[in-house]
Backbone bond lengths (Angstrom), bond angles and torsions (degrees), N, CA, C in turn:
res aa  C-N    CA-C-N  psi(-1)  N-CA   C-N-CA  omega(-1)  CA-C   N-CA-C  phi
1 M - - - 1.440 - - 1.434 108.31 -
2 S 1.343 117.39 139.78 1.393 121.58 -178.94 1.547 106.34 -127.12
3 F 1.328 115.92 155.73 1.465 127.11 -176.54 1.539 111.23 -117.70
4 C 1.257 118.53 144.21 1.413 118.94 172.14 1.572 107.05 -63.41
5 E 1.382 119.42 168.24 1.386 124.93 -177.98 1.491 116.95 -58.01
6 H 1.390 111.26 -38.45 1.432 119.05 175.75 1.483 118.04 -63.76
7 C 1.373 109.19 -45.64 1.539 113.89 -177.93 1.480 109.95 -74.51
8 A 1.308 119.15 -32.77 1.514 127.35 177.50 1.556 106.71 -60.80
9 G 1.281 117.07 -44.02 1.378 123.32 -178.57 1.505 110.83 -69.96
10 Q 1.335 119.13 -35.96 1.445 120.12 176.58 1.501 110.79 -66.00
11 R 1.377 112.98 -42.27 1.488 116.01 177.95 1.522 114.14 -61.05
12 F 1.367 115.64 -37.70 1.494 118.12 178.68 1.486 106.78 -67.92
13 D 1.350 120.48 -43.64 1.487 120.11 -177.88 1.523 113.02 -60.65
14 R 1.315 114.40 -39.87 1.482 121.09 -178.53 1.506 104.94 -69.06
15 A 1.388 127.39 -35.80 1.336 128.78 -177.79 1.616 108.59 -67.16
16 Q 1.331 111.41 -40.41 1.533 116.58 178.60 1.465 111.70 -62.17
17 V 1.327 112.85 -44.73 1.463 117.35 -175.66 1.621 108.81 -64.86
18 L 1.325 115.99 -43.45 1.435 117.07 -177.73 1.528 108.37 -66.05
19 R 1.327 121.97 -39.80 1.425 120.15 179.15 1.450 110.34 -64.96
20 A 1.366 123.56 -37.08 1.467 127.37 176.32 1.488 109.09 -60.83
21 L 1.289 117.94 -45.63 1.514 125.31 179.20 1.579 109.88 -61.41
22 R 1.305 117.46 -47.79 1.436 119.95 -177.67 1.534 109.66 -69.09
23 D 1.373 116.97 -38.06 1.514 116.86 176.84 1.480 110.88 -63.78
24 T 1.262 120.08 -43.04 1.455 126.65 179.23 1.554 107.37 -59.54
25 R 1.246 116.88 -49.60 1.547 124.02 -176.89 1.593 105.08 -55.99
26 K 1.380 111.61 -54.98 1.511 110.86 -177.20 1.555 110.36 -60.13
27 R 1.340 121.34 -36.75 1.417 122.39 177.09 1.451 112.16 -57.14
28 L 1.348 114.39 -47.98 1.558 121.20 -175.87 1.566 104.99 -66.85
29 L 1.314 122.41 -38.46 1.437 121.76 -174.21 1.477 112.54 -69.54
30 Y 1.393 114.07 -36.53 1.549 115.93 -170.89 1.560 110.65 -102.75
31 E 1.370 120.30 -0.90 1.479 112.07 174.35 1.559 106.13 -83.29
32 D 1.346 111.38 160.89 1.526 118.33 -179.84 1.525 108.62 -76.99
33 A 1.282 119.94 -23.30 1.454 118.34 -174.60 1.483 113.47 -78.17
34 S 1.293 117.79 151.19 1.373 122.16 178.98 1.556 110.39 -102.86
35 Y 1.300 115.41 137.71 1.541 118.71 -177.22 1.479 107.59 -117.48
36 S 1.392 116.25 145.73 1.474 119.40 174.70 1.559 105.90 -77.75
37 A 1.216 120.05 169.65 1.454 123.61 -178.38 1.542 107.22 -59.29
38 D 1.392 116.19 -45.60 1.378 117.82 -176.96 1.560 112.34 -63.57
39 E 1.267 118.62 -38.16 1.544 124.93 177.59 1.555 108.97 -66.45
40 A 1.320 116.36 -40.71 1.438 118.40 -179.69 1.580 114.32 -67.95
41 L 1.368 112.25 -36.64 1.430 121.93 177.54 1.454 109.42 -68.76
42 A 1.376 116.50 -39.05 1.493 117.26 174.53 1.498 115.75 -63.55
43 L 1.415 115.10 -35.06 1.417 116.79 178.00 1.620 111.93 -66.58
44 V 1.314 112.13 -40.60 1.431 119.99 -177.09 1.659 106.34 -64.75
45 I 1.255 114.32 -49.77 1.581 119.17 179.46 1.474 108.23 -54.65
46 N 1.329 118.65 -48.68 1.423 119.85 -178.34 1.574 113.66 -67.52
47 A 1.284 113.39 -29.33 1.526 113.90 175.32 1.534 113.12 -68.26
48 V 1.343 117.48 -35.68 1.481 121.32 -176.82 1.588 99.93 -82.38
49 R 1.285 125.09 -41.51 1.373 122.04 -178.01 1.534 113.25 -60.35
50 S 1.264 116.87 -25.08 1.498 123.11 -176.21 1.519 113.05 -77.00
51 L 1.423 112.29 -14.48 1.459 118.95 -178.67 1.501 108.63 -72.92
52 E 1.353 112.84 148.43 1.518 118.45 178.73 1.579 109.71 -96.68
53 I 1.343 114.13 80.09 1.365 122.30 -179.30 1.577 109.19 -99.22
54 P 1.304 115.94 119.28 1.524 115.52 -177.73 1.454 113.60 -63.99
55 H 1.407 116.97 148.70 1.471 121.25 176.42 1.512 103.40 -90.12
56 L 1.201 118.83 128.51 1.507 127.39 173.02 1.577 108.65 -83.86
57 E 1.248 115.94 126.54 1.385 122.59 -179.13 1.581 106.33 -92.53
58 L 1.284 115.42 142.33 1.505 117.95 171.35 1.515 111.93 -86.13
59 L 1.285 110.56 138.92 1.515 117.91 178.26 1.580 108.28 -81.56
60 E 1.211 116.71 124.98 1.491 123.56 -174.50 1.508 111.36 -76.54
61 E 1.346 113.48 -39.52 1.509 116.11 -176.87 1.448 113.95 -107.57
62 M 1.340 115.09 82.00 1.399 121.10 -175.09 1.563 106.19 -111.81
63 G 1.294 120.99 137.54 1.483 123.50 171.64 1.392 115.23 -61.27
64 D 1.302 119.25 156.06 1.442 123.52 177.20 1.551 113.43 -62.55
65 D 1.310 115.50 -26.85 1.475 122.07 177.97 1.516 119.72 -81.28
66 T 1.326 114.87 -6.10 1.429 122.79 -177.42 1.521 112.33 -70.49
67 V 1.302 116.24 134.58 1.520 123.75 -176.10 1.478 105.41 -114.78
68 I 1.372 121.35 119.08 1.362 127.55 171.65 1.511 108.94 -105.64
69 H 1.380 119.67 130.88 1.460 124.76 179.12 1.437 109.41 -121.12
């Protein structure tokens, strides 16, 4: 099975985010320090925020017959 460039990129981005979440979870589980829920979520948000995920620009002038998937 193959994916268009857009869909392949989304799958790659999703995989990056899931890896970052799993890594942060492991870090939180194995560290001796205890974190509040707010602190743990802040660490997770920062882990995802640090990823280099490109911003997709919307095309303004698209014909009515254009299909985006």
